[in-house]
N, C-alpha and C positions, 0 to 999 in steps of 0.2 A: 504493500498500500505505501502509496506519496503523500507523505505529511508537508503541509503549508502551514507556515505561521505568519502571520501579516502584523506588524508594529506600525499602528497608523495613530492620528491625531484626528480623525474622522472614521470611526470601526461603523457607523450606519451607513455611510456610504457602501459598503461592499457588501452588504446584506439582499439587495434586489439584484445584482448581477449571479451573485451566487445562488440563489432562491430561485431563479426564472430560465436556467439556461442547461445547456450541456454539462456542465459542470455540476448541477443538481443531481443530474442521472448516475454521474459517476458518484459522487457521495452517496448515493442511495443504496449504490452496489457495492459500497466500501472499498472503491478503488481509489478514493482519494480523501483525505482528511483535511479540512481548511480550518483554521484555528485563528481568529482575529481580536487580535489585544490592543487597548486604549493604551497608548503611550504614556499620557496624564496618570495612570496607574501609578507608575515610577517617578512621578515629577517631584520635585521638590518646593518646599515651604507650603503654607495652606491653600495656595492659589494652584498648585500642580504646575509650576513652570518647569518647561521642558527644553527652553532655547536660552540663548543669550547673543549678547552682540560680538560681531568679529572681533577679533584682537587687533586688525589691522585697520580697524574704522570700516566706515563704507555703509551703503544701504543695506537695509536687510537684517535677518535674523538668523542665527545657525542653530540646530538642534544641538543638545550637549552630549558630549561623549560619556559623561558619567553617569547621565539620565538611561542612555541606550544600554550602558553596559549592566546597568542593575535589570534593566528589561531581558537582555538577553541569559542571565545568571538565573 
């Protein structure tokens, strides 16, 4: 059996595609197991922060490696 674990900030986005497609048939036949994990479960502080500013500055945010590490463990 193929096992797939997905870490995401938006777990509800994956429910529809995996429940209405050929992937659903594969899951029903136990050919594939798909687990969707909300990355915020391992977030920091009371707000479950998972991102931070880049060290070099600039626009945007980056996912924190320590949060991803906790999720993988």
